Structure formats: structure tokens, C-alpha cells
C-alpha positions as semicolon CSV with decimal commas, in nm:
position;residue;x (nm);y (nm);z (nm)
1;M;10,765;10,949;13,060
2;K;10,506;10,721;12,951
3;H;10,351;10,624;12,604
4;S;10,055;10,458;12,517
5;A;9,826;10,275;12,287
6;S;9,463;10,097;12,284
7;A;9,298;9,847;12,097
8;H;8,950;9,756;12,045
9;W;8,845;9,412;11,960
10;S;8,499;9,253;11,852
11;G;8,391;8,909;11,777
12;N;8,582;8,590;11,830
13;L;8,903;8,488;11,772
14;K;8,908;8,361;11,404
15;E;8,629;8,580;11,282
16;G;8,677;8,887;11,524
17;A;8,844;9,218;11,416
18;G;9,005;9,505;11,583
19;T;9,160;9,821;11,572
20;V;9,462;9,960;11,722
21;T;9,526;10,339;11,774
22;S;9,841;10,515;11,932
23;Q;9,914;10,811;12,151
24;S;10,087;10,975;11,861
25;G;9,810;10,937;11,604
26;A;10,065;10,780;11,385
27;L;9,853;10,456;11,448
28;K;9,479;10,551;11,374
29;G;9,215;10,285;11,384
30;L;9,476;10,021;11,206
31;G;9,308;9,712;11,159
32;Y;9,392;9,363;11,253
33;S;9,271;9,033;11,262
34;Y;9,299;8,664;11,305
35;K;9,409;8,649;10,935
36;S;9,678;8,935;10,943
37;R;9,833;8,735;11,271
38;F;9,856;8,383;11,169
39;V;9,740;8,366;10,827
40;D;9,842;8,646;10,588
41;E;10,216;8,669;10,579
42;T;10,205;8,947;10,283
43;G;10,103;9,194;10,543
44;K;9,827;9,341;10,326
45;S;9,549;9,228;10,542
46;G;9,604;9,431;10,844
47;T;9,893;9,503;11,117
48;N;9,940;9,242;11,413
49;P;10,117;9,258;11,724
50;E;10,451;9,069;11,586
51;E;10,500;9,337;11,326
52;L;10,421;9,629;11,614
53;I;10,724;9,473;11,820
54;A;10,930;9,441;11,481
55;A;10,870;9,798;11,435
56;A;10,962;9,914;11,804
57;H;11,253;9,646;11,791
58;A;11,403;9,827;11,469
59;S;11,329;10,183;11,562
60;C;11,477;10,143;11,894
61;Y;11,798;9,950;11,800
62;A;11,857;10,235;11,531
63;M;11,861;10,487;11,791
64;Q;12,080;10,306;12,025
65;F;12,327;10,204;11,790
66;S;12,361;10,550;11,642
67;A;12,425;10,683;11,999
68;Y;12,699;10,487;12,039
69;L;12,816;10,565;11,706
70;A;12,833;10,907;11,762
71;E;12,955;10,831;12,121
72;N;13,259;10,710;11,895
73;G;13,279;11,006;11,678
74;T;13,168;10,846;11,395
75;P;12,800;10,927;11,352
76;G;12,649;10,784;11,020
77;Q;12,363;10,615;10,881
78;V;12,178;10,267;10,947
79;D;11,899;10,127;10,811
80;V;11,762;9,856;11,042
81;S;11,512;9,573;11,022
82;S;11,337;9,322;11,241
83;V;11,185;9,001;11,202
84;V;10,962;8,900;11,467
85;E;10,888;8,509;11,449
86;I;10,538;8,344;11,596
87;D;10,503;7,991;11,602
88;S;10,227;7,781;11,798
89;G;10,112;8,095;11,932
90;S;10,438;8,190;12,078
91;I;10,675;8,492;11,989
92;K;11,033;8,261;11,931
93;G;11,260;8,556;11,849
94;S;11,360;8,875;11,672
95;A;11,608;8,906;11,392
96;L;11,778;9,195;11,387
97;T;11,958;9,317;11,043
98;V;12,159;9,646;11,041
99;E;12,379;9,771;10,751
100;G;12,571;10,114;10,807
101;H;12,716;10,391;10,590
102;V;12,980;10,513;10,878
103;P;13,259;10,741;10,724
104;G;13,592;10,674;10,962
105;I;13,483;10,318;11,157
106;D;13,621;9,985;11,042
107;A;13,461;9,670;11,036
108;A;13,543;9,526;11,392
109;K;13,472;9,857;11,583
110;F;13,092;9,869;11,396
111;E;13,043;9,517;11,472
112;E;13,159;9,584;11,830
113;L;12,912;9,880;11,862
114;A;12,647;9,691;11,710
115;Q;12,627;9,410;11,968
116;K;12,637;9,671;12,205
117;A;12,351;9,840;12,093
118;K;12,176;9,505;12,072
119;T;12,261;9,443;12,435
120;N;12,145;9,771;12,562
121;C;11,858;9,873;12,314
122;P;11,575;9,897;12,566
123;V;11,332;9,707;12,354
124;S;11,596;9,412;12,333
125;K;11,601;9,410;12,707
126;A;11,214;9,393;12,693
127;L;11,247;9,103;12,473
128;G;11,427;8,915;12,734
129;A;11,214;8,572;12,682
130;I;11,304;8,544;12,347
131;N;11,575;8,480;12,106
132;V;11,743;8,796;11,962
133;T;11,981;8,746;11,690
134;L;12,217;9,036;11,504
135;Q;12,352;9,044;11,163
136;A;12,548;9,346;11,121
137;K;12,709;9,458;10,786
138;L;12,915;9,788;10,729
139;A;12,862;9,932;10,366
């Protein structure tokens, strides 16, 4: 299976702007710019590659962790966030945070499965060149 996205850019790096569109249409002409990537941390000036990586990492991890929870016989709900850090033009890391509402599981098993998901999530594997951290909390 293959998934795709495309990007368009006009102008130079600092004054130019672009749009990104995904195969599914979930992203359609979504704007991005130098400002949205390197200046505006509020996220109000458009998206950026790191935000899209964070979204991919959080969603992939949530699916992988949920699969392990179900295999353990304890499906539940998980809320995952990823913070991708860029510094001096390089992506430095992705910090995953997960909170789970999982009946019938203890904190040790939750942590074990959370770490297993971090190791085996396809996006975590793809991000092997950066530091991936995880904070897991059973609610």
C-alpha cells in the first residue's frame, strides 16, 4: 500500500509560501511558510513539516499501542500527543505523551506495552535518526 501527498512552493525561502495536499483530501491546499515553520510557535500562521510529522507520529503510535492493548485483552482509550522539536534547521526529537483509560490493566503492564509500541510503531522506526521519548500515564 502506498500513500501520497504533494507540496507546492512559490518564491524564496523567507518570503515564499506553499500549500500541501494529501491523497485523502484531509489536507487540501493547506498553507505553510517560513514563518509557520521557524517563527510562529502558535500554529496560527499555517502548518509546517514538523507539525505534520508530529500528527503522523501521534496517530501511528496510538494505533500501535491500541493493538497491543487489545492483544493483551484490555482494549481501552488512549490520548497521544507528539511534540517535534526543530533547532538550527534540524529535527532533534519527538516527545510522545500517552494517557490511557484502560480497565483491567495495571501500571506496570501499561508501561511495558507503551514502550513496546514506541519501539515498534512504524513512524517511530522511520524517525530512527532522532531521539524519541515517551511519557506514559494510566488514568
